[in-house]
C-alpha positions as CSV (number, residue, x, y, z in Angstrom):
1,M,0.0,0.0,0.0
2,S,1.0,3.7,-0.3
3,Y,2.0,6.0,2.5
4,I,2.0,9.8,3.0
5,G,5.6,10.5,3.9
6,K,8.2,7.9,4.8
7,T,7.3,4.3,4.7
8,P,7.0,2.9,8.2
9,Q,9.9,0.8,9.4
10,V,9.3,-2.8,10.4
11,G,11.5,-4.7,12.8
12,S,12.1,-7.4,15.4
13,Y,11.5,-5.9,18.9
14,V,13.6,-7.6,21.6
15,K,14.6,-7.1,25.2
16,L,18.3,-7.7,25.7
17,D,19.9,-9.7,28.5
18,A,20.2,-8.0,31.9
19,I,23.5,-6.2,32.6
20,T,25.1,-5.8,36.0
21,C,26.9,-2.5,36.5
22,S,30.5,-2.2,37.6
23,S,33.2,0.5,37.6
24,T,33.1,0.9,33.8
25,N,31.0,2.6,31.2
26,T,31.3,-0.1,28.5
27,Y,29.2,-3.3,28.4
28,N,28.5,-6.1,25.9
29,L,25.1,-6.5,24.5
30,A,23.5,-10.0,24.2
31,Q,20.2,-11.7,23.6
32,D,19.9,-15.2,25.1
33,S,23.7,-15.1,25.8
34,V,24.5,-14.4,22.1
35,A,26.2,-11.2,21.1
36,F,23.6,-8.8,19.6
37,T,24.4,-5.8,17.3
38,P,21.6,-3.2,17.0
39,E,21.1,-1.1,13.9
40,S,22.1,2.0,15.8
41,A,21.7,3.8,19.1
42,L,18.6,5.5,17.7
43,H,16.9,2.1,17.6
44,M,17.3,1.5,21.4
45,M,15.5,2.4,24.6
46,V,17.8,2.3,27.6
47,S,16.8,2.8,31.2
48,L,19.5,3.7,33.8
49,N,18.6,4.1,37.4
50,G,14.9,4.5,36.4
51,V,15.7,7.2,33.9
52,I,15.4,6.8,30.1
53,Q,18.7,7.7,28.5
54,A,19.0,9.9,25.4
55,P,20.7,8.1,22.5
56,L,23.9,9.5,21.2
57,S,24.3,12.0,24.0
58,S,23.9,9.6,27.0
59,F,25.1,6.4,25.3
60,S,26.5,5.2,22.0
61,V,26.7,1.8,20.3
62,S,29.6,0.2,18.4
63,G,28.8,-3.3,17.1
64,S,27.6,-5.3,20.1
65,T,29.0,-2.9,22.7
66,I,27.2,0.0,24.5
67,T,29.1,2.8,26.1
68,F,27.6,5.3,28.5
69,L,28.9,8.7,27.8
70,P,30.4,11.2,30.4
71,S,27.1,12.9,30.9
72,S,26.0,9.8,32.7
73,G,29.1,9.9,34.9
74,T,31.3,6.8,35.6
75,L,29.0,3.9,36.6
76,S,29.6,1.8,39.6
77,S,28.1,-1.3,41.2
78,S,25.5,0.9,42.9
79,D,24.0,1.8,39.5
80,T,21.3,-0.2,37.8
81,I,20.7,-0.7,34.1
82,D,16.9,-1.4,34.3
83,F,16.5,-2.7,30.8
84,I,17.6,-2.3,27.2
85,L,15.0,-2.5,24.5
86,V,15.9,-2.7,20.8
87,L,13.0,-1.2,18.9
88,G,13.7,-2.9,15.6
89,N,16.1,-2.8,12.8
90,V,15.3,-1.3,9.4
91,L,13.5,-3.9,7.3
92,D,14.3,-6.6,9.8
93,I,11.1,-8.6,10.4
94,G,12.9,-11.1,12.6
95,T,12.4,-14.9,12.4
96,P,9.0,-15.9,11.1
97,S,6.9,-18.2,13.4
98,D,6.4,-21.8,12.3
99,S,3.9,-22.3,9.5
100,T,3.5,-18.6,8.9
101,V,5.1,-18.4,5.4
102,T,2.4,-19.5,3.0
103,N,2.4,-20.2,-0.7
104,A,1.1,-16.7,-1.4
105,K,4.2,-15.2,0.4
106,T,6.8,-17.0,-1.7
107,N,8.0,-16.0,-5.1
108,F,10.7,-18.4,-6.4
109,V,11.4,-17.1,-9.9
110,S,14.1,-18.9,-12.0
111,S,16.2,-17.2,-14.6
112,S,18.1,-18.7,-17.6
113,S,21.2,-19.0,-15.4
114,S,20.0,-19.4,-11.8
115,A,17.5,-21.5,-9.8
116,G,14.5,-19.9,-8.1
117,L,15.3,-21.9,-4.9
118,S,18.7,-23.3,-3.7
119,I,19.2,-25.8,-1.0
120,K,22.7,-26.6,0.2
121,G,24.2,-29.3,2.5
122,D,25.4,-28.2,5.9
123,G,29.0,-29.5,5.3
124,T,28.9,-31.9,8.3
125,S,29.5,-34.9,5.9
126,S,31.6,-34.8,2.7
127,G,29.2,-37.3,1.1
128,T,26.1,-35.2,1.7
129,G,24.4,-32.8,-0.7
130,G,21.5,-30.5,-0.5
131,K,18.2,-32.2,0.2
132,L,14.6,-31.4,-0.7
133,Q,12.1,-33.3,1.4
134,L,8.5,-34.0,0.4
135,N,6.4,-34.8,3.5
136,C,3.1,-36.6,4.1
137,S,0.0,-34.6,5.2
138,A,0.8,-35.2,8.9
139,N,4.4,-33.9,8.3
140,S,5.8,-36.9,10.1
141,H,7.7,-38.5,7.3
142,G,8.5,-38.1,3.6
143,I,11.0,-38.7,0.8
144,K,14.2,-36.8,0.0
145,L,15.7,-35.6,-3.2
146,E,19.5,-35.1,-2.8
147,S,22.2,-33.5,-4.9
148,P,25.6,-35.1,-5.4
149,A,28.2,-34.4,-2.8
150,H,30.5,-31.4,-3.1
151,S,33.4,-33.7,-3.9
152,A,31.6,-34.8,-7.1
153,G,31.8,-31.3,-8.6
154,Q,28.6,-31.7,-10.6
155,G,26.3,-29.0,-11.8
156,Y,24.1,-30.6,-14.5
157,T,20.4,-29.9,-15.1
158,L,17.7,-32.5,-15.7
159,K,14.5,-31.4,-17.5
160,F,11.4,-33.5,-17.0
161,P,9.7,-35.0,-20.1
162,T,7.6,-32.7,-22.3
163,G,5.0,-35.4,-23.1
164,N,2.3,-36.8,-20.9
165,V,2.9,-39.3,-18.1
166,T,2.8,-42.8,-19.6
167,A,2.2,-46.0,-17.6
168,D,4.9,-48.8,-17.6
169,K,7.7,-46.5,-18.7
170,F,10.9,-45.3,-17.1
171,L,12.8,-42.0,-17.3
172,K,15.8,-41.8,-19.6
173,V,18.0,-39.0,-20.9
174,A,16.8,-38.5,-24.4
175,S,19.1,-35.7,-25.4
176,I,21.9,-33.5,-24.0
177,T,22.8,-29.9,-24.6
178,G,26.1,-28.5,-23.3
179,S,28.6,-30.8,-21.5
180,G,30.3,-31.5,-18.2
181,T,29.1,-29.6,-15.2
182,T,26.9,-27.3,-17.4
183,G,25.2,-30.1,-19.3
184,V,21.4,-30.1,-19.6
185,G,19.7,-33.5,-20.0
186,Q,16.2,-33.7,-21.5
187,L,14.3,-36.6,-20.0
188,S,11.7,-38.7,-21.7
189,F,9.4,-41.6,-20.9
190,A,10.8,-44.8,-22.5
191,D,10.3,-48.5,-22.4
192,A,12.2,-50.6,-19.9
193,G,15.4,-51.9,-21.4
194,G,17.7,-54.7,-20.3
195,G,16.4,-57.3,-22.8
196,K,12.7,-56.8,-22.3
197,V,10.5,-58.3,-25.0
198,L,8.6,-55.4,-26.5
199,Q,6.5,-57.2,-29.1
200,V,6.2,-60.5,-31.0
201,K,4.9,-60.9,-34.6
202,Q,4.4,-64.2,-36.3
203,A,3.4,-65.5,-39.8
204,N,2.8,-69.0,-40.9
205,S,1.6,-71.0,-43.9
206,G,0.2,-74.5,-44.6
207,V,0.9,-74.1,-48.3
208,S,3.9,-75.7,-50.1
209,V,6.0,-73.4,-52.3
210,A,8.5,-74.6,-54.9
211,T,11.2,-73.2,-57.2
212,T,13.8,-74.3,-59.8
213,S,15.5,-70.9,-59.6
214,T,19.2,-70.6,-58.6
215,S,18.5,-67.1,-57.5
216,Y,16.6,-66.4,-54.3
217,V,12.8,-66.1,-54.7
218,T,10.2,-65.2,-52.1
219,S,8.4,-67.9,-50.2
220,G,5.5,-65.5,-49.7
221,I,5.9,-65.6,-45.9
222,A,6.6,-62.1,-44.5
223,I,6.3,-60.1,-41.3
224,N,5.8,-56.4,-41.0
225,I,7.1,-55.0,-37.7
226,T,7.5,-51.4,-36.4
227,P,10.2,-51.2,-33.7
228,V,9.3,-49.3,-30.6
229,A,12.8,-47.8,-30.4
230,T,15.7,-47.4,-32.8
231,S,18.0,-49.1,-30.3
232,S,15.9,-52.3,-30.3
233,K,17.1,-55.6,-31.8
234,V,14.8,-58.1,-33.6
235,L,15.3,-61.8,-33.2
236,L,14.1,-63.7,-36.3
237,T,13.4,-67.4,-36.2
238,A,11.9,-69.7,-38.9
239,S,10.8,-73.2,-38.4
240,I,10.6,-75.1,-41.7
241,G,8.2,-77.9,-41.0
242,G,9.2,-79.8,-44.1
243,F,11.4,-79.4,-47.2
244,Y,11.7,-81.5,-50.4
245,M,14.6,-81.8,-52.8
246,L,15.7,-84.0,-55.7
247,T,18.7,-86.2,-55.9
248,N,22.1,-84.3,-56.1
249,D,20.6,-81.0,-55.3
250,D,21.1,-78.2,-52.7
251,L,18.4,-76.2,-50.9
252,Y,19.3,-72.7,-49.6
253,A,17.0,-70.5,-47.5
254,T,17.5,-67.0,-46.0
255,I,15.7,-64.0,-44.6
256,Y,15.5,-60.6,-46.4
257,K,15.0,-57.3,-44.7
258,G,13.2,-55.3,-47.4
259,S,15.5,-55.9,-50.4
260,T,18.6,-56.8,-48.3
261,N,19.6,-60.4,-47.8
262,L,20.6,-61.1,-44.2
263,G,22.3,-64.3,-45.1
264,V,26.0,-64.9,-44.5
265,G,28.9,-66.8,-46.1
266,N,29.6,-67.5,-49.8
267,A,26.0,-68.7,-50.4
268,S,24.5,-65.7,-48.5
269,S,22.2,-68.1,-46.7
270,L,20.9,-68.9,-43.2
271,F,19.8,-72.5,-44.0
272,Y,21.4,-75.1,-46.2
273,V,20.8,-78.8,-47.0
274,H,22.7,-80.9,-49.6
275,N,21.4,-84.2,-51.0
276,D,23.9,-86.5,-52.7
277,G,22.0,-89.7,-52.1
278,G,20.3,-91.8,-54.6
279,Q,16.8,-90.8,-53.6
280,N,14.8,-87.6,-53.3
281,R,15.0,-86.2,-49.8
282,Y,12.6,-84.9,-47.2
283,G,13.4,-83.2,-43.9
284,N,12.8,-80.3,-41.6
285,G,14.9,-77.6,-40.1
286,S,15.1,-74.0,-38.8
287,M,17.1,-70.8,-39.2
288,E,17.7,-67.8,-36.9
289,F,19.1,-64.3,-37.1
290,L,19.5,-61.3,-34.7
291,D,19.0,-58.0,-36.6
292,S,19.6,-54.4,-35.6
293,P,17.1,-52.4,-37.7
294,N,18.1,-49.1,-36.2
295,T,14.8,-47.5,-37.1
296,A,11.4,-46.8,-35.6
297,S,9.7,-47.2,-38.9
298,Q,8.0,-50.3,-40.3
299,V,10.4,-53.1,-41.4
300,T,9.4,-56.1,-43.6
301,Y,11.2,-59.4,-43.2
302,T,10.6,-62.2,-45.8
303,I,11.7,-65.8,-46.1
304,Y,13.5,-66.5,-49.4
305,F,14.8,-69.7,-50.9
306,R,16.5,-71.2,-54.0
307,T,17.9,-74.4,-55.6
308,G,21.5,-75.2,-56.0
309,N,21.5,-76.7,-59.6
310,S,18.1,-75.8,-61.2
311,Q,16.3,-78.9,-59.9
312,Q,13.1,-78.4,-58.0
313,V,13.1,-77.7,-54.3
314,E,10.2,-77.1,-52.0
315,L,9.4,-75.6,-48.6
316,N,6.7,-77.1,-46.5
317,R,6.3,-80.0,-48.9
318,P,4.3,-82.2,-46.4
319,E,2.4,-79.0,-45.6
320,T,3.1,-79.5,-41.9
321,G,3.6,-75.8,-41.3
322,L,6.1,-73.0,-42.1
323,F,6.4,-70.7,-39.1
324,F,8.2,-67.3,-39.1
325,T,8.6,-65.3,-35.9
326,A,10.0,-61.8,-35.2
327,I,10.7,-60.8,-31.5
328,E,11.6,-57.2,-30.7
329,I,14.1,-57.0,-27.8
330,G,14.6,-53.7,-25.9
331,A,18.2,-52.5,-25.8
């Protein structure tokens, strides 16, 4: 509010400890046995032998020491300092009572370079940092958030996620600006890592497919999968319920990611069978590959196969089932 004239001063009004006179004019000021320094002599009311003393002319103050001036004469043990009141220091409101500082009385404003509220450790332990405690409604217990110890020399900033809270996620550092003690980490909600299975896709067929091509051709069995994270891996497994090949032939099978063959070796395959017997051959088998797609966009995996010498080979000839599975594993 506005005032006519000078704004009233506010202060903490205290009565200082009693002083016993002796043959000196200089005495120490204390409150509850602790040295007390008034703002000035003009902020004090001093009674000596039942007479209020005039500040500056009857006494002066220097730090936490009061000196009675010659106009008061030299004091002796027969004199009595009745009381000393300090009428308040300029803009000193004293110590607020418990639970008197409300939300409306606080104004913690942060800037681009400084925090709105700083909490430091008391230095009693080298491994202790500043703590912020969040208590229950009864104020009897709570949790603490603590900074690294002074010895760590850290000064980084963590920003909470910009998106909505999501169930079954954890906080991770999604990006960093700056470095070292001035680094700022942007947090995000992410899926739990450590090998967690994020999703499973499967395709299967009960139809036999055949080819006489010596180049890889599609089996028609494919899986579309969209990884949850770019850091994920995809485990691919194929169970070939049955295959068929003619005498003196080779059967190769592999898995393509889009148009890229994931096969290895000279034959670029993940599955190989050779028949040098005198009869046509039946059998079953499997192949497996761990891929790192490095994308969060849809990926298509397809089973391909081919013959070794232009004779006919078939997958799923007994039509017992051709199963293809893709398992995304969190990094």
